[in-house]
N, CA, C, O and CB atoms as a CASP TS submission, in Angstrom:
PFRMAT TS
TARGET T0000
AUTHOR 0000-0000-0000
METHOD Language model
MODEL 1
PARENT N/A
ATOM      1  N   MET     1      32.454 -17.980   8.815  1.00  0.00           N
ATOM      2  CA  MET     1      33.470 -17.464   8.236  1.00  0.00           C
ATOM      3  C   MET     1      33.393 -17.359   6.848  1.00  0.00           C
ATOM      4  O   MET     1      33.126 -18.449   6.343  1.00  0.00           O
ATOM      5  CB  MET     1      34.470 -18.076   8.573  1.00  0.00           C
ATOM      6  N   ARG     2      33.500 -16.640   6.206  1.00  0.00           N
ATOM      7  CA  ARG     2      33.280 -16.295   4.748  1.00  0.00           C
ATOM      8  C   ARG     2      34.170 -16.924   4.134  1.00  0.00           C
ATOM      9  O   ARG     2      35.206 -17.079   4.780  1.00  0.00           O
ATOM     10  CB  ARG     2      33.332 -14.924   4.350  1.00  0.00           C
ATOM     11  N   LYS     3      34.142 -17.474   2.814  1.00  0.00           N
ATOM     12  CA  LYS     3      35.171 -18.403   2.014  1.00  0.00           C
ATOM     13  C   LYS     3      35.787 -17.488   1.055  1.00  0.00           C
ATOM     14  O   LYS     3      36.390 -17.973   0.098  1.00  0.00           O
ATOM     15  CB  LYS     3      34.477 -19.713   1.197  1.00  0.00           C
ATOM     16  N   GLU     4      35.717 -16.393   1.178  1.00  0.00           N
ATOM     17  CA  GLU     4      36.918 -15.051   0.799  1.00  0.00           C
ATOM     18  C   GLU     4      38.118 -14.599   1.192  1.00  0.00           C
ATOM     19  O   GLU     4      38.950 -13.910   0.602  1.00  0.00           O
ATOM     20  CB  GLU     4      36.545 -13.992   0.995  1.00  0.00           C
ATOM     21  N   TYR     5      38.092 -15.348   2.879  1.00  0.00           N
ATOM     22  CA  TYR     5      39.173 -15.351   3.932  1.00  0.00           C
ATOM     23  C   TYR     5      40.396 -15.673   3.248  1.00  0.00           C
ATOM     24  O   TYR     5      40.282 -16.626   2.477  1.00  0.00           O
ATOM     25  CB  TYR     5      38.926 -16.358   5.101  1.00  0.00           C
ATOM     26  N   ASP     6      41.274 -15.266   3.300  1.00  0.00           N
ATOM     27  CA  ASP     6      42.441 -15.961   2.456  1.00  0.00           C
ATOM     28  C   ASP     6      43.256 -16.145   4.106  1.00  0.00           C
ATOM     29  O   ASP     6      43.378 -15.115   4.769  1.00  0.00           O
ATOM     30  CB  ASP     6      43.421 -14.733   0.879  1.00  0.00           C
ATOM     31  N   PHE     7      43.702 -17.277   4.602  1.00  0.00           N
ATOM     32  CA  PHE     7      44.655 -17.194   5.704  1.00  0.00           C
ATOM     33  C   PHE     7      45.891 -18.722   5.221  1.00  0.00           C
ATOM     34  O   PHE     7      46.361 -19.626   5.912  1.00  0.00           O
ATOM     35  CB  PHE     7      43.569 -17.383   7.498  1.00  0.00           C
ATOM     36  N   THR     8      46.030 -18.392   3.803  1.00  0.00           N
ATOM     37  CA  THR     8      47.289 -19.363   3.711  1.00  0.00           C
ATOM     38  C   THR     8      48.658 -18.555   4.383  1.00  0.00           C
ATOM     39  O   THR     8      49.753 -19.116   4.434  1.00  0.00           O
ATOM     40  CB  THR     8      47.600 -19.784   1.928  1.00  0.00           C
ATOM     41  N   GLY     9      48.431 -17.148   4.893  1.00  0.00           N
ATOM     42  CA  GLY     9      49.443 -16.842   5.500  1.00  0.00           C
ATOM     43  C   GLY     9      49.720 -16.545   6.943  1.00  0.00           C
ATOM     44  O   GLY     9      50.667 -15.984   7.493  1.00  0.00           O
ATOM     45  N   ALA    10      48.519 -17.134   7.433  1.00  0.00           N
ATOM     46  CA  ALA    10      48.155 -17.014   8.834  1.00  0.00           C
ATOM     47  C   ALA    10      49.261 -17.885   9.593  1.00  0.00           C
ATOM     48  O   ALA    10      49.696 -18.914   9.076  1.00  0.00           O
ATOM     49  CB  ALA    10      46.587 -17.539   9.112  1.00  0.00           C
ATOM     50  N   LYS    11      49.740 -17.388  10.961  1.00  0.00           N
ATOM     51  CA  LYS    11      50.298 -18.450  11.830  1.00  0.00           C
ATOM     52  C   LYS    11      49.345 -18.178  13.383  1.00  0.00           C
ATOM     53  O   LYS    11      48.709 -17.232  13.848  1.00  0.00           O
ATOM     54  CB  LYS    11      52.229 -18.212  11.984  1.00  0.00           C
ATOM     55  N   PRO    12      49.664 -19.538  13.814  1.00  0.00           N
ATOM     56  CA  PRO    12      48.810 -19.906  14.839  1.00  0.00           C
ATOM     57  C   PRO    12      49.284 -18.808  16.181  1.00  0.00           C
ATOM     58  O   PRO    12      50.371 -18.236  16.262  1.00  0.00           O
ATOM     59  CB  PRO    12      49.012 -21.661  15.141  1.00  0.00           C
ATOM     60  N   ASN    13      47.950 -18.698  17.334  1.00  0.00           N
ATOM     61  CA  ASN    13      47.962 -17.444  17.824  1.00  0.00           C
ATOM     62  C   ASN    13      49.048 -18.172  19.144  1.00  0.00           C
ATOM     63  O   ASN    13      48.868 -19.229  19.747  1.00  0.00           O
ATOM     64  CB  ASN    13      46.209 -16.639  18.187  1.00  0.00           C
ATOM     65  N   LYS    14      50.159 -17.194  19.291  1.00  0.00           N
ATOM     66  CA  LYS    14      51.060 -17.453  19.923  1.00  0.00           C
ATOM     67  C   LYS    14      50.280 -17.212  21.678  1.00  0.00           C
ATOM     68  O   LYS    14      50.706 -17.912  22.597  1.00  0.00           O
ATOM     69  CB  LYS    14      52.349 -16.522  19.325  1.00  0.00           C
ATOM     70  N   PHE    15      49.435 -16.434  21.873  1.00  0.00           N
ATOM     71  CA  PHE    15      49.114 -16.382  23.092  1.00  0.00           C
ATOM     72  C   PHE    15      47.891 -17.185  23.361  1.00  0.00           C
ATOM     73  O   PHE    15      47.240 -16.869  24.356  1.00  0.00           O
ATOM     74  CB  PHE    15      49.015 -15.099  23.453  1.00  0.00           C
ATOM     75  N   ALA    16      47.518 -18.081  22.697  1.00  0.00           N
ATOM     76  CA  ALA    16      46.366 -19.035  22.594  1.00  0.00           C
ATOM     77  C   ALA    16      46.547 -19.727  23.989  1.00  0.00           C
ATOM     78  O   ALA    16      45.621 -19.558  24.782  1.00  0.00           O
ATOM     79  CB  ALA    16      46.431 -20.127  21.216  1.00  0.00           C
ATOM     80  N   LYS    17      47.633 -20.498  24.403  1.00  0.00           N
ATOM     81  CA  LYS    17      48.027 -21.429  25.590  1.00  0.00           C
ATOM     82  C   LYS    17      47.504 -20.590  26.755  1.00  0.00           C
ATOM     83  O   LYS    17      46.590 -21.059  27.434  1.00  0.00           O
ATOM     84  CB  LYS    17      49.746 -21.783  25.725  1.00  0.00           C
ATOM     85  N   HIS    18      47.980 -19.455  27.025  1.00  0.00           N
ATOM     86  CA  HIS    18      47.799 -18.526  28.053  1.00  0.00           C
ATOM     87  C   HIS    18      46.146 -18.493  28.688  1.00  0.00           C
ATOM     88  O   HIS    18      45.731 -18.616  29.840  1.00  0.00           O
ATOM     89  CB  HIS    18      48.266 -17.093  27.403  1.00  0.00           C
ATOM     90  N   PHE    19      45.332 -18.238  27.178  1.00  0.00           N
ATOM     91  CA  PHE    19      43.958 -18.296  27.479  1.00  0.00           C
ATOM     92  C   PHE    19      42.999 -19.454  27.482  1.00  0.00           C
ATOM     93  O   PHE    19      41.800 -19.223  27.332  1.00  0.00           O
ATOM     94  CB  PHE    19      43.493 -17.537  26.755  1.00  0.00           C
ATOM     95  N   GLU    20      43.478 -20.793  27.657  1.00  0.00           N
ATOM     96  CA  GLU    20      42.918 -21.891  27.523  1.00  0.00           C
ATOM     97  C   GLU    20      42.141 -22.171  28.887  1.00  0.00           C
ATOM     98  O   GLU    20      41.067 -22.763  28.989  1.00  0.00           O
ATOM     99  CB  GLU    20      43.915 -22.869  27.115  1.00  0.00           C
ATOM    100  N   GLY    21      42.940 -21.596  29.961  1.00  0.00           N
ATOM    101  CA  GLY    21      42.274 -22.179  31.237  1.00  0.00           C
ATOM    102  C   GLY    21      41.256 -21.262  31.829  1.00  0.00           C
ATOM    103  O   GLY    21      40.645 -21.371  32.891  1.00  0.00           O
ATOM    104  N   GLY    22      41.202 -20.251  30.829  1.00  0.00           N
ATOM    105  CA  GLY    22      39.970 -19.117  30.998  1.00  0.00           C
ATOM    106  C   GLY    22      40.577 -17.728  31.734  1.00  0.00           C
ATOM    107  O   GLY    22      41.249 -17.789  32.764  1.00  0.00           O
ATOM    108  N   SER    23      40.355 -16.897  31.285  1.00  0.00           N
ATOM    109  CA  SER    23      40.770 -15.672  32.145  1.00  0.00           C
ATOM    110  C   SER    23      40.366 -14.699  31.834  1.00  0.00           C
ATOM    111  O   SER    23      40.028 -14.745  30.651  1.00  0.00           O
ATOM    112  CB  SER    23      41.934 -15.375  32.277  1.00  0.00           C
ATOM    113  N   ASN    24      40.110 -13.260  32.521  1.00  0.00           N
ATOM    114  CA  ASN    24      39.519 -11.955  32.185  1.00  0.00           C
ATOM    115  C   ASN    24      40.415 -11.014  31.501  1.00  0.00           C
ATOM    116  O   ASN    24      41.609 -11.305  31.429  1.00  0.00           O
ATOM    117  CB  ASN    24      39.034 -11.311  33.369  1.00  0.00           C
ATOM    118  N   VAL    25      40.061 -10.126  31.088  1.00  0.00           N
ATOM    119  CA  VAL    25      41.175  -9.068  30.808  1.00  0.00           C
ATOM    120  C   VAL    25      40.490  -8.051  30.907  1.00  0.00           C
ATOM    121  O   VAL    25      39.441  -7.799  30.314  1.00  0.00           O
ATOM    122  CB  VAL    25      41.952  -9.064  29.513  1.00  0.00           C
ATOM    123  N   VAL    26      41.476  -6.946  32.232  1.00  0.00           N
ATOM    124  CA  VAL    26      40.785  -5.964  32.844  1.00  0.00           C
ATOM    125  C   VAL    26      41.902  -5.035  32.512  1.00  0.00           C
ATOM    126  O   VAL    26      43.025  -5.376  32.883  1.00  0.00           O
ATOM    127  CB  VAL    26      40.311  -6.173  34.384  1.00  0.00           C
ATOM    128  N   LEU    27      41.765  -3.942  31.885  1.00  0.00           N
ATOM    129  CA  LEU    27      42.403  -2.657  31.838  1.00  0.00           C
ATOM    130  C   LEU    27      42.753  -1.905  33.334  1.00  0.00           C
ATOM    131  O   LEU    27      41.978  -1.716  34.271  1.00  0.00           O
ATOM    132  CB  LEU    27      41.436  -1.769  30.985  1.00  0.00           C
ATOM    133  N   ILE    28      44.113  -1.565  33.226  1.00  0.00           N
ATOM    134  CA  ILE    28      44.017  -0.739  34.521  1.00  0.00           C
ATOM    135  C   ILE    28      44.910   0.846  34.064  1.00  0.00           C
ATOM    136  O   ILE    28      45.572   1.076  33.052  1.00  0.00           O
ATOM    137  CB  ILE    28      44.896  -1.775  36.022  1.00  0.00           C
ATOM    138  N   ASP    29      44.651   1.611  35.072  1.00  0.00           N
ATOM    139  CA  ASP    29      45.070   3.006  34.678  1.00  0.00           C
ATOM    140  C   ASP    29      46.572   2.871  34.341  1.00  0.00           C
ATOM    141  O   ASP    29      47.071   1.782  34.628  1.00  0.00           O
ATOM    142  CB  ASP    29      44.801   4.135  35.890  1.00  0.00           C
ATOM    143  N   SER    30      47.456   3.900  33.720  1.00  0.00           N
ATOM    144  CA  SER    30      49.171   3.683  33.095  1.00  0.00           C
ATOM    145  C   SER    30      49.751   4.112  34.627  1.00  0.00           C
ATOM    146  O   SER    30      50.775   3.521  34.968  1.00  0.00           O
ATOM    147  CB  SER    30      49.869   5.070  31.410  1.00  0.00           C
ATOM    148  N   ASP    31      49.199   5.061  35.548  1.00  0.00           N
ATOM    149  CA  ASP    31      49.969   4.983  36.625  1.00  0.00           C
ATOM    150  C   ASP    31      49.800   3.530  37.615  1.00  0.00           C
ATOM    151  O   ASP    31      50.775   3.193  38.286  1.00  0.00           O
ATOM    152  CB  ASP    31      49.632   6.274  37.362  1.00  0.00           C
ATOM    153  N   LEU    32      49.008   3.016  37.647  1.00  0.00           N
ATOM    154  CA  LEU    32      48.846   1.544  38.318  1.00  0.00           C
ATOM    155  C   LEU    32      49.801   0.568  37.525  1.00  0.00           C
ATOM    156  O   LEU    32      50.548  -0.239  38.078  1.00  0.00           O
ATOM    157  CB  LEU    32      47.177   0.938  38.217  1.00  0.00           C
ATOM    158  N   SER    33      49.650   0.788  35.778  1.00  0.00           N
ATOM    159  CA  SER    33      50.696  -0.550  35.450  1.00  0.00           C
ATOM    160  C   SER    33      52.229  -0.027  35.925  1.00  0.00           C
ATOM    161  O   SER    33      53.188  -0.790  36.037  1.00  0.00           O
ATOM    162  CB  SER    33      50.731  -1.010  33.493  1.00  0.00           C
ATOM    163  N   LYS    34      52.257   0.991  36.105  1.00  0.00           N
ATOM    164  CA  LYS    34      53.518   1.347  36.981  1.00  0.00           C
ATOM    165  C   LYS    34      54.208   0.522  37.963  1.00  0.00           C
ATOM    166  O   LYS    34      55.374   0.128  37.949  1.00  0.00           O
ATOM    167  CB  LYS    34      53.235   2.366  37.696  1.00  0.00           C
ATOM    168  N   ILE    35      53.318   0.336  38.789  1.00  0.00           N
ATOM    169  CA  ILE    35      53.354  -0.200  39.869  1.00  0.00           C
ATOM    170  C   ILE    35      53.434  -1.573  39.881  1.00  0.00           C
ATOM    171  O   ILE    35      54.292  -2.330  40.336  1.00  0.00           O
ATOM    172  CB  ILE    35      52.471   0.188  40.479  1.00  0.00           C
ATOM    173  N   PHE    36      52.138  -1.817  39.163  1.00  0.00           N
ATOM    174  CA  PHE    36      51.964  -3.587  38.812  1.00  0.00           C
ATOM    175  C   PHE    36      52.400  -3.801  37.381  1.00  0.00           C
ATOM    176  O   PHE    36      51.530  -3.656  36.523  1.00  0.00           O
ATOM    177  CB  PHE    36      50.196  -4.243  38.913  1.00  0.00           C
ATOM    178  N   PRO    37      53.564  -4.109  37.019  1.00  0.00           N
ATOM    179  CA  PRO    37      53.960  -3.923  35.659  1.00  0.00           C
ATOM    180  C   PRO    37      53.415  -5.497  34.788  1.00  0.00           C
ATOM    181  O   PRO    37      53.393  -5.706  33.575  1.00  0.00           O
ATOM    182  CB  PRO    37      55.823  -3.599  35.661  1.00  0.00           C
ATOM    183  N   THR    38      52.972  -6.532  36.058  1.00  0.00           N
ATOM    184  CA  THR    38      52.665  -7.892  35.212  1.00  0.00           C
ATOM    185  C   THR    38      51.368  -8.286  35.941  1.00  0.00           C
ATOM    186  O   THR    38      50.842  -7.903  36.986  1.00  0.00           O
ATOM    187  CB  THR    38      53.963  -9.221  35.295  1.00  0.00           C
ATOM    188  N   ASP    39      51.057  -9.162  35.034  1.00  0.00           N
ATOM    189  CA  ASP    39      49.637  -9.887  35.853  1.00  0.00           C
ATOM    190  C   ASP    39      49.780 -10.534  37.080  1.00  0.00           C
ATOM    191  O   ASP    39      48.846 -10.505  37.881  1.00  0.00           O
ATOM    192  CB  ASP    39      48.963 -11.033  35.059  1.00  0.00           C
ATOM    193  N   LYS    40      51.222 -11.336  37.437  1.00  0.00           N
ATOM    194  CA  LYS    40      51.263 -11.743  38.758  1.00  0.00           C
ATOM    195  C   LYS    40      51.550 -10.500  39.682  1.00  0.00           C
ATOM    196  O   LYS    40      51.395 -10.609  40.898  1.00  0.00           O
ATOM    197  CB  LYS    40      52.306 -12.845  38.911  1.00  0.00           C
ATOM    198  N   ALA    41      51.932  -9.423  39.160  1.00  0.00           N
ATOM    199  CA  ALA    41      52.554  -8.321  40.631  1.00  0.00           C
ATOM    200  C   ALA    41      50.766  -7.663  40.663  1.00  0.00           C
ATOM    201  O   ALA    41      50.728  -6.820  41.559  1.00  0.00           O
ATOM    202  CB  ALA    41      54.418  -6.505  40.063  1.00  0.00           C
ATOM    203  N   VAL    42      49.437  -7.794  40.016  1.00  0.00           N
ATOM    204  CA  VAL    42      48.500  -7.284  40.177  1.00  0.00           C
ATOM    205  C   VAL    42      47.652  -8.349  40.655  1.00  0.00           C
ATOM    206  O   VAL    42      46.783  -7.837  41.361  1.00  0.00           O
ATOM    207  CB  VAL    42      48.183  -6.599  39.177  1.00  0.00           C
ATOM    208  N   ASN    43      47.496  -9.748  40.579  1.00  0.00           N
ATOM    209  CA  ASN    43      47.308 -10.542  41.209  1.00  0.00           C
ATOM    210  C   ASN    43      47.506 -10.768  42.594  1.00  0.00           C
ATOM    211  O   ASN    43      46.551 -10.767  43.370  1.00  0.00           O
ATOM    212  CB  ASN    43      47.652 -11.096  40.702  1.00  0.00           C
ATOM    213  N   ASP    44      48.845 -10.989  43.018  1.00  0.00           N
ATOM    214  CA  ASP    44      49.444 -10.910  44.187  1.00  0.00           C
ATOM    215  C   ASP    44      48.882  -9.890  44.965  1.00  0.00           C
ATOM    216  O   ASP    44      48.430 -10.214  46.064  1.00  0.00           O
ATOM    217  CB  ASP    44      50.747 -10.763  44.049  1.00  0.00           C
ATOM    218  N   ALA    45      48.808  -8.437  44.522  1.00  0.00           N
ATOM    219  CA  ALA    45      48.501  -7.586  45.324  1.00  0.00           C
ATOM    220  C   ALA    45      46.918  -7.587  45.616  1.00  0.00           C
ATOM    221  O   ALA    45      46.423  -7.113  46.638  1.00  0.00           O
ATOM    222  CB  ALA    45      49.038  -6.413  44.836  1.00  0.00           C
ATOM    223  N   LEU    46      46.363  -8.048  44.814  1.00  0.00           N
ATOM    224  CA  LEU    46      44.782  -8.533  44.780  1.00  0.00           C
ATOM    225  C   LEU    46      44.647  -9.359  46.059  1.00  0.00           C
ATOM    226  O   LEU    46      44.085  -9.038  47.107  1.00  0.00           O
ATOM    227  CB  LEU    46      44.335  -9.545  43.345  1.00  0.00           C
ATOM    228  N   ARG    47      45.440 -10.767  45.673  1.00  0.00           N
ATOM    229  CA  ARG    47      44.980 -11.734  46.998  1.00  0.00           C
ATOM    230  C   ARG    47      45.520 -10.995  48.153  1.00  0.00           C
ATOM    231  O   ARG    47      44.757 -11.015  49.119  1.00  0.00           O
ATOM    232  CB  ARG    47      45.649 -13.410  47.019  1.00  0.00           C
ATOM    233  N   ALA    48      46.559 -10.384  48.317  1.00  0.00           N
ATOM    234  CA  ALA    48      46.834  -9.641  49.741  1.00  0.00           C
ATOM    235  C   ALA    48      45.602  -8.780  50.160  1.00  0.00           C
ATOM    236  O   ALA    48      45.065  -8.966  51.252  1.00  0.00           O
ATOM    237  CB  ALA    48      48.189  -8.595  49.651  1.00  0.00           C
ATOM    238  N   LEU    49      45.161  -7.833  49.280  1.00  0.00           N
ATOM    239  CA  LEU    49      43.679  -7.066  49.635  1.00  0.00           C
ATOM    240  C   LEU    49      42.719  -7.937  50.251  1.00  0.00           C
ATOM    241  O   LEU    49      42.101  -7.823  51.309  1.00  0.00           O
ATOM    242  CB  LEU    49      42.900  -6.492  48.321  1.00  0.00           C
ATOM    243  N   VAL    50      42.722  -8.971  49.235  1.00  0.00           N
ATOM    244  CA  VAL    50      41.123  -9.776  49.647  1.00  0.00           C
ATOM    245  C   VAL    50      41.497 -10.580  51.134  1.00  0.00           C
ATOM    246  O   VAL    50      40.558 -10.656  51.926  1.00  0.00           O
ATOM    247  CB  VAL    50      40.516 -11.275  48.151  1.00  0.00           C
ATOM    248  N   SER    51      42.879 -11.211  51.574  1.00  0.00           N
ATOM    249  CA  SER    51      42.898 -11.707  52.560  1.00  0.00           C
ATOM    250  C   SER    51      43.165 -10.734  53.713  1.00  0.00           C
ATOM    251  O   SER    51      43.222 -11.238  54.835  1.00  0.00           O
ATOM    252  CB  SER    51      43.656 -12.656  52.409  1.00  0.00           C
ATOM    253  N   ALA    52      43.336  -9.419  53.596  1.00  0.00           N
ATOM    254  CA  ALA    52      42.904  -8.680  54.662  1.00  0.00           C
ATOM    255  C   ALA    52      41.748  -7.983  54.964  1.00  0.00           C
ATOM    256  O   ALA    52      41.604  -7.171  55.878  1.00  0.00           O
ATOM    257  CB  ALA    52      43.586  -7.996  54.782  1.00  0.00           C
ATOM    258  N   ILE    53      40.791  -8.403  54.007  1.00  0.00           N
ATOM    259  CA  ILE    53      39.157  -8.098  54.705  1.00  0.00           C
ATOM    260  C   ILE    53      38.805  -8.934  55.387  1.00  0.00           C
ATOM    261  O   ILE    53      39.125 -10.087  55.096  1.00  0.00           O
ATOM    262  CB  ILE    53      37.956  -7.978  53.873  1.00  0.00           C
ATOM    263  N   PRO    54      38.062  -8.686  56.482  1.00  0.00           N
ATOM    264  CA  PRO    54      37.634  -9.676  57.400  1.00  0.00           C
ATOM    265  C   PRO    54      36.403 -10.539  56.691  1.00  0.00           C
ATOM    266  O   PRO    54      35.479  -9.919  56.166  1.00  0.00           O
ATOM    267  CB  PRO    54      37.185  -8.936  58.799  1.00  0.00           C
ATOM    268  N   LYS    55      36.418 -11.785  56.694  1.00  0.00           N
ATOM    269  CA  LYS    55      35.673 -12.738  56.310  1.00  0.00           C
ATOM    270  C   LYS    55      34.352 -12.558  57.182  1.00  0.00           C
ATOM    271  O   LYS    55      34.425 -12.510  58.410  1.00  0.00           O
ATOM    272  CB  LYS    55      36.408 -14.050  56.432  1.00  0.00           C
ATOM    273  N   VAL    56      32.776 -12.430  56.297  1.00  0.00           N
ATOM    274  CA  VAL    56      31.648 -12.390  57.129  1.00  0.00           C
ATOM    275  C   VAL    56      30.774 -13.668  56.765  1.00  0.00           C
ATOM    276  O   VAL    56      30.460 -14.127  55.667  1.00  0.00           O
ATOM    277  CB  VAL    56      30.868 -11.015  56.938  1.00  0.00           C
ATOM    278  N   LYS    57      30.479 -14.097  58.094  1.00  0.00           N
ATOM    279  CA  LYS    57      29.785 -15.583  57.910  1.00  0.00           C
ATOM    280  C   LYS    57      28.262 -15.325  57.369  1.00  0.00           C
ATOM    281  O   LYS    57      27.464 -14.512  57.836  1.00  0.00           O
ATOM    282  CB  LYS    57      29.719 -16.510  59.520  1.00  0.00           C
ATOM    283  N   GLN    58      28.062 -16.180  56.314  1.00  0.00           N
ATOM    284  CA  GLN    58      26.817 -15.894  55.677  1.00  0.00           C
ATOM    285  C   GLN    58      25.823 -16.599  56.932  1.00  0.00           C
ATOM    286  O   GLN    58      26.174 -17.388  57.810  1.00  0.00           O
ATOM    287  CB  GLN    58      26.700 -16.630  53.960  1.00  0.00           C
ATOM    288  N   LYS    59      24.559 -16.052  56.688  1.00  0.00           N
ATOM    289  CA  LYS    59      23.158 -16.643  57.229  1.00  0.00           C
ATOM    290  C   LYS    59      22.592 -17.382  56.063  1.00  0.00           C
ATOM    291  O   LYS    59      22.371 -17.061  54.895  1.00  0.00           O
ATOM    292  CB  LYS    59      22.033 -15.448  57.759  1.00  0.00           C
ATOM    293  N   HIS    60      22.435 -18.443  56.733  1.00  0.00           N
ATOM    294  CA  HIS    60      21.807 -19.857  55.853  1.00  0.00           C
ATOM    295  C   HIS    60      19.955 -19.940  56.147  1.00  0.00           C
ATOM    296  O   HIS    60      19.289 -20.841  55.637  1.00  0.00           O
ATOM    297  CB  HIS    60      22.736 -21.673  56.689  1.00  0.00           C
TER
END
């Protein structure tokens, strides 16, 4: 950080706690954001899709 930066009026990031556990930011198209308006809606839909995919046994 440069010493000339003035943070006297700075406020704590209100979103920081959300990202503490680690997360990825993914942009979805606007038509999909109307169908899946929240992160929970997107995650639920993706988990349903993943559970519908047959599991493949891996060879060792």
